[in-house]
C-alpha positions in Angstrom: 89.3 112.0 69.4 89.8 111.2 65.8 90.6 107.5 65.0 93.7 106.5 63.4 93.7 104.5 60.1 95.4 101.1 61.0 97.3 100.8 57.6 99.5 103.9 59.3 99.9 102.5 62.5 103.6 101.7 63.6 104.5 98.4 65.0 104.6 98.0 68.5 108.0 96.0 69.1 107.5 96.2 72.6 104.5 93.6 72.3 104.9 90.2 74.2 103.3 87.3 72.5 101.0 87.6 70.9 101.5 90.7 69.3 98.4 90.4 67.1 100.9 90.5 63.7 101.0 86.6 63.7 98.9 85.4 60.7 96.3 83.3 62.5 95.5 86.6 64.5 95.3 89.4 61.8 92.0 91.3 61.0 90.3 89.9 57.9 89.5 92.9 56.0 85.7 93.6 54.9 84.6 92.8 51.4 85.5 96.4 50.1 89.0 95.8 51.5 88.7 98.1 54.4 89.9 97.4 57.9 87.2 96.0 60.6 86.2 98.0 63.3 86.5 96.7 66.9 84.9 98.1 69.9 86.7 97.3 73.1 84.6 97.7 76.6 86.8 97.6 79.3 90.1 99.1 77.5 91.6 100.6 80.2 91.3 97.2 82.7 93.9 94.5 83.0 93.1 92.6 79.7 91.7 95.4 77.8 94.8 97.4 78.1 96.8 94.5 76.5 94.5 93.9 74.0 93.9 97.0 72.4 97.4 97.6 71.2 97.4 94.1 69.7 94.2 94.9 67.6 96.0 97.9 66.3 98.8 95.6 65.5 96.5 93.3 64.1 95.1 95.7 61.5 91.7 96.6 63.2 90.5 100.0 63.7 89.5 100.7 67.3 87.0 102.1 69.2 86.7 102.3 73.3 84.2 103.3 75.6 85.7 104.6 78.6 84.2 106.5 81.7 87.4 108.8 82.1 88.9 109.3 79.1 91.9 111.4 80.9 93.3 108.1 81.6 93.9 107.3 78.0 97.1 109.5 77.5 98.7 107.0 80.2 98.5 104.3 77.3 100.9 104.2 74.4 97.8 103.5 72.2 95.8 106.4 73.8 96.3 108.4 70.6 95.5 105.9 68.0 91.7 105.3 69.1 88.4 106.6 68.5 87.0 107.4 72.0 83.5 107.5 73.4 83.1 108.5 76.8 80.9 106.9 79.1 79.8 103.4 80.7 78.2 100.3 79.6 75.2 101.2 81.7 74.9 104.3 79.7 72.4 103.5 76.7 73.2 107.3 74.9 77.2 106.5 75.2 76.7 102.8 74.1 74.5 103.8 71.3 76.8 106.3 69.9 79.6 103.4 70.7 78.1 100.4 68.7 77.6 101.7 64.9 79.8 100.4 62.2 81.3 98.0 64.7 82.6 94.2 63.1 83.2 92.9 67.1 82.5 94.1 70.2 85.0 93.0 73.0 83.1 93.2 76.5 85.7 92.9 79.1 83.8 94.2 82.2 83.5 92.6 85.5 82.5 93.9 88.7 85.6 92.5 90.9 85.5 94.8 93.9 82.3 96.4 93.6 79.8 96.2 96.6 76.6 94.9 96.9 73.8 95.0 94.1 76.5 94.3 91.5 74.6 91.2 90.0 71.9 93.6 89.1 74.1 96.1 87.8 76.2 94.0 85.9 73.2 92.3 84.0 71.5 95.4 83.5 74.8 97.0 81.7 74.7 93.9 79.4 71.3 94.0 78.4 72.0 97.9 77.4 75.1 97.0 75.2 73.1 93.5 74.1 70.1 95.8 72.8 72.5 98.6 71.3 74.3 95.7 69.3 71.4 94.2 68.0 70.2 97.5 66.8 73.4 98.5 65.2 73.8 95.2 63.6 77.1 94.6 65.3 78.8 91.9 63.6 80.4 89.8 66.7 80.2 90.2 70.7 83.1 88.5 72.3 82.6 88.1 76.2 85.4 86.9 78.8 83.4 84.7 81.2 85.0 82.1 84.2 85.2 78.5 84.2 82.8 76.7 86.5 81.0 73.5 87.3 77.7 72.6 86.4 75.1 71.2 88.7 76.0 73.1 91.7 75.6 76.5 93.5 78.0 78.9 92.4 79.1 82.0 94.0 77.8 85.6 93.0 80.6 86.5 90.9 80.6 83.2 88.8 77.0 83.5 88.9 76.9 87.0 87.2 79.5 86.0 84.7 77.0 83.2 83.6 74.2 85.2 83.4 76.1 88.2 81.5 77.5 85.5 79.2 73.7 83.9 78.5 72.2 87.4 78.2 74.7 88.2 75.2 74.2 84.8 73.4 70.6 85.4 73.6 70.9 89.1 72.0 70.5 87.7 68.2 74.2 89.3 67.7 76.5 86.4 67.0 78.3 85.8 70.3 81.6 83.7 71.4 81.8 83.7 75.2 84.9 82.4 76.3 85.0 80.8 79.9 88.8 81.2 81.8 90.0 80.0 85.2 92.8 81.6 86.8 94.9 84.0 84.7 98.7 84.3 85.4 100.6 87.0 84.1 102.3 90.0 85.5 100.0 92.3 87.2 97.1 89.9 87.4 95.2 90.0 91.0 95.5 85.7 90.7 99.1 85.8 90.1 99.7 88.4 92.9 97.8 86.8 95.4 99.8 83.2 94.6 103.3 85.5 94.4 102.4 87.4 98.1 101.2 84.1 99.8 104.0 82.2 98.8 106.6 84.7 99.5 105.6 86.0 102.8 104.5 82.4 104.6 107.0 79.7 105.3 103.9 77.5 106.3 100.8 78.2 105.1 97.4 77.2 106.6 94.8 77.3 103.8 91.0 76.3 103.3 90.3 72.9 102.0 89.7 74.2 98.7 93.6 74.0 98.4 93.1 70.6 97.1 90.7 71.7 94.1 91.9 70.9 90.8 92.4 74.5 88.9 93.1 75.2 85.5 95.5 77.9 84.7 95.7 79.9 81.6 98.9 82.1 80.8 97.2 85.8 80.1 99.2 85.6 76.4 96.9 82.7 75.9 93.8 84.5 77.0 94.7 87.4 74.7 95.5 85.1 71.9 91.8 83.3 72.3 90.5 87.1 72.2 92.2 88.0 68.9 91.2 84.8 67.7 87.7 84.9 68.5 87.0 87.8 66.3 87.9 85.4 63.4 85.3 82.6 63.9 82.7 81.9 61.4 79.7 84.4 61.3 77.2 81.6 62.6 79.1 80.5 65.6 77.1 81.5 68.8 78.0 79.4 71.9 80.0 79.5 75.0 83.6 77.5 74.7 86.2 76.7 77.8 90.0 78.1 77.7 92.7 76.9 79.6 96.4 76.0 79.8 97.8 72.7 79.4 98.0 72.3 83.2 95.7 71.0 85.6 96.9 71.7 89.3 95.8 72.1 92.9 95.9 75.6 94.1 98.6 73.9 96.5 100.8 72.7 93.7 100.3 76.2 92.1 101.9 78.0 95.2 104.9 75.9 95.4 105.1 75.8 91.4 105.7 79.7 92.1 108.2 78.8 95.0 110.2 76.9 92.4 110.7 79.4 89.6 111.2 82.3 92.4 114.0 80.0 93.9 112.4 79.7 97.2 111.8 76.3 99.2 108.5 74.7 98.9 106.0 75.6 101.5 104.3 72.9 103.4 100.5 73.3 103.3 98.0 72.3 105.9 94.2 72.1 104.7 91.7 73.4 107.1 88.2 72.7 107.1 87.2 76.2 109.3 88.4 79.0 106.6 85.5 79.9 104.8 85.6 82.1 101.8 85.0 85.2 103.7 87.6 84.2 106.6 90.1 83.0 103.9 89.9 86.7 101.9 90.0 88.4 105.6 93.5 86.5 105.7 94.3 87.2 102.1 93.4 90.9 102.7 96.2 91.2 105.2 98.9 89.1 104.0 98.8 90.2 100.2 98.3 93.2 98.4 95.2 92.4 97.3 92.2 93.3 98.8 89.1 92.1 100.4 86.7 93.2 98.0 88.8 91.5 95.3 90.3 88.6 97.1 86.8 87.2 98.3 85.4 86.6 94.5 88.7 85.2 93.7 88.4 82.8 96.2 84.9 82.1 95.8 85.6 80.7 92.3 88.4 78.1 93.6 85.7 76.4 95.9 84.9 73.7 93.5 86.9 72.2 90.7 87.4 74.5 87.7 88.7 72.9 84.8 87.5 72.8 80.9 84.6 70.4 80.4 85.9 70.3 76.6 88.3 71.4 74.0 85.9 72.6 71.7 87.6 75.8 71.4 90.2 74.0 69.4 87.9 73.6 66.2 87.2 77.4 66.4 90.8 79.0 67.2 93.7 77.5 66.3 96.5 77.3 69.1 99.2 79.4 69.5 102.5 78.5 67.1 104.5 76.4 69.6 101.1 75.4 71.8 99.9 76.7 75.1 101.8 78.1 77.9 102.4 76.2 81.2 102.0 77.1 84.2 105.5 77.3 85.4 106.6 79.0 81.8 103.7 81.5 82.5 105.0 82.3 86.5 108.5 82.9 85.1 107.4 84.9 82.2 105.4 87.0 84.9 108.6 87.5 87.2 110.6 88.2 84.3 108.4 91.0 83.5 108.0 92.4 87.2 111.9 92.4 87.8 112.4 94.0 84.3 109.9 96.5 85.4 107.8 96.1 82.3 104.5 95.2 83.7 101.9 96.6 81.1 98.9 96.5 82.9 97.9 95.7 86.6 95.0 94.8 88.7 96.1 97.8 91.0 94.7 99.9 88.3 91.2 98.8 88.6 88.8 101.0 90.2 88.2 100.2 93.7 84.4 100.3 95.3 83.5 102.9 98.0 86.6 105.6 97.3 86.0 109.0 95.6 86.5 109.5 91.9 85.8 113.2 91.6 88.8 115.3 91.0 90.1 117.9 93.2 88.4 121.3 93.0 90.2 124.5 92.2 90.9 126.1 95.0 88.1 129.2 94.4 85.7 126.3 94.8 86.7 125.9 98.2 84.7 129.2 99.2 82.2 128.1 102.2 83.3 125.0 102.7 85.5 123.2 105.5 89.1 122.5 104.2 92.2 121.6 105.8 95.4 122.0 104.2 99.0 121.3 105.3 101.7 122.9 103.3 105.4 122.5 102.9 108.2 123.9 100.8 111.8 122.9 100.5 114.8 124.5 98.6 117.5 122.1 96.9 120.5 122.4 95.3 119.4 119.3 93.3 118.3 120.2 89.7 114.2 120.1 88.6 115.0 117.2 86.6 116.7 115.1 89.8 113.8 116.6 92.2 111.2 115.1 89.7 112.7 111.9 89.4 112.4 111.1 93.2 108.9 112.6 93.2 107.6 110.6 90.4 109.3 107.3 92.0 107.3 108.1 95.1 105.6 105.3 96.9 105.8 101.4 96.3 109.6 100.1 97.4 110.8 104.0 97.5 108.3 104.7 100.2 107.2 107.9 101.5 110.7 109.3 102.7 109.2 109.9 106.3 108.4 107.8 109.4 107.9 104.5 107.8 106.3 103.2 111.1 103.6 105.4 110.8 102.8 104.9 107.4 102.9 101.2 107.6 100.6 101.5 110.8 98.1 103.9 108.7 98.2 100.8 105.9 97.3 98.1 108.3 94.7 100.0 109.9 93.1 100.3 106.3 93.4 96.8 105.3 91.7 95.6 109.0 88.8 97.9 107.8 88.7 96.4 104.0 90.8 99.2 102.3 93.0 98.7 99.9 96.0 99.3 102.4 99.7 100.6 101.9 101.2 97.3 100.5 99.3 97.4 96.7 102.3 99.3 95.6 103.0 100.7 92.0 102.8 99.1 88.7 106.0 100.5 87.5 109.1 101.5 89.8 109.8 104.6 88.1 106.9 105.9 85.9 103.7 107.2 87.0 100.6 108.0 84.8 97.0 108.9 85.5 94.9 106.6 87.1 97.8 104.6 88.3 97.9 102.9 91.7 100.2 104.3 94.5 99.7 102.5 97.5 96.7 103.6 98.9 96.5 106.6 96.4 95.4 107.3 92.7 97.4 109.2 90.4 95.0 111.9 89.5 96.9 114.6 87.7 100.5 114.3 86.3 102.2 117.4 84.8 105.5 115.8 83.7 108.5 117.6 85.3 106.5 119.8 87.5 103.3 118.1 89.4 102.1 114.8 90.8 98.7 114.9 92.1 97.6 111.9 94.4 93.8 111.2 95.1 93.3 109.0 98.8 91.6 105.9 98.3 92.4 104.7 102.0 89.2 104.8 104.2 88.9 108.1 105.7 85.9 110.2 106.7 86.1 112.7 103.9 88.0 113.5 100.3 91.9 113.9 100.7 94.7 114.9 98.1 98.4 115.0 98.1 100.2 117.4 95.6 104.1 117.0 95.3 105.4 119.6 92.8 109.0 121.2 92.0 109.8 124.6 90.1 113.2 125.9 89.3 114.7 127.8 92.1 115.5 131.6 91.7 119.1 130.9 92.1 119.7 127.6 90.5 118.3 124.4 92.1 114.8 123.8 92.5 111.9 124.6 94.9 109.8 121.7 96.3 106.1 122.4 97.2 104.0 119.7 99.0 100.1 120.3 99.7 97.8 118.0 101.6 94.1 118.6 101.4 91.4 117.4 103.7 87.5 117.9 103.0 86.1 116.5 106.1 83.0 114.8 105.8 80.7 115.5 109.0 82.1 115.7 112.6 83.9 112.2 111.9 86.2 113.8 109.2 87.0 116.8 111.4 88.0 114.7 114.4 90.0 112.5 112.0 92.0 115.4 111.1 92.4 116.7 114.5 93.4 113.5 115.6 96.3 113.1 112.9 97.3 116.8 113.2 99.9 116.2 115.9 101.6 113.6 113.7 101.7 115.8 110.5 104.6 118.0 111.9 107.3 115.4 111.4 105.3 113.2 108.8 105.2 115.9 106.3 108.0 118.0 107.1 110.0 114.8 107.2 108.8 114.0 103.7 109.9 117.6 102.2 113.4 117.6 103.9 114.3 113.7 102.9 112.7 113.7 99.5 115.0 116.9 98.6 117.7 115.1 100.3 117.0 112.1 98.0 117.2 114.5 95.2 120.5 116.1 96.1 121.9 112.5 96.6 121.1 111.5 92.9 123.9 111.8 90.2 123.2 114.7 87.7 123.1 113.4 84.3 126.0 114.5 82.4 125.9 117.4 79.9 125.5 117.0 76.3 128.7 117.3 74.2 128.8 121.1 72.8 128.5 120.6 68.9 132.2 120.9 67.2 
């Protein structure tokens, strides 16, 4: 994909602060007057997906290294960047991505990944560091985590420290920004606080609920990331970043309650809730799965506050100062309420789930595959039927047997899966790579097809197709297909166990989706030209 000249890039007026157009954050041209080039690793993640459009607005030429380029059309900036396909552990892909790069942003973390992540994280960092040094990259910017000194760290914090040290030893000038809890719409930390506070009138909590934490608004993290690209070439160090408030975790939850219009919750610190047990508790009560909750909780076991404010000597603070915790919560709630969440933790890859796309039908030859196919005709227009299909899941639900769907979600949570409560980033729009409860959007043909790939724990691979076509005599034809590739005997037994429920679950889905489409008001026809 060809890159776009930043001088022709349209300003995105929808960007919240920082936009990248602030004078202190604008790209500094090269000596020949050309725009500098930024390489972003982790561009489709929570922070990377927000950083890229701001880099473009700031005047950078942007290149991204991504494992799944098919996800990029889901981003408004997808056509404005140069794309290299591959991962940080792929030496050939990294070598292709690093030439002629002024600043490399490394925003990759193994949140939610399984055993062995420390070794794979460090190996990937070494691959990137070596390639960056060979290509004479101007600067590396890495986002690590706040942590106490002289104490045993959790594996995830220990991994972040090791990756930062690898970059600092690379010979490429590196700035490691160490941040604590990030508060913003769609962040895992914010969602954990939000759901714990909203669901529980009384909160039994681990004793670390009394530890001191220095949260930071996502907008301030983006400000520091953009500013890091402009620091002097001789800077090679670690700096702490954080917001203006130092709070206890219990104060953060009750601060959320105030902004959300809830009464404050009594909190009891219990010595028996270890990080492991607490992550199970969070897994049950909130949409955040255990694999992501555990590293978040482990980072709260000790006080995590800034040791100094040396960052102020390198990067000026935002105009108006840093964002306070309660203001950050209010801003996040406003984004959620306005269905304007830019990126979300939900869209991050989940360890242990399938990533291969649904094979085409001819590839099924000789394989065991089970399907459930339903069709239904409706008087609603294809546009209205698609509106219902596109909004499925999350608050809209699954249009049949809600108790059984909820039970399946709880069963998935109990075995460490993502569960049904993960929801969706937007109430009305879907894009490739989006999470929809315990499904992942694999394919979207606007107005025609939505394909979901299962991310719940099942002994096999599963997909769900929801499609609509114009009807022969007006209206629309709804098509629904569930596909399951069983794995071993367990997969076959699983399908047989759920088969009795499919009759009314999938039939009910087809009937209620078409009924919901018929209940929607048709858009007024355009007035005829005079």
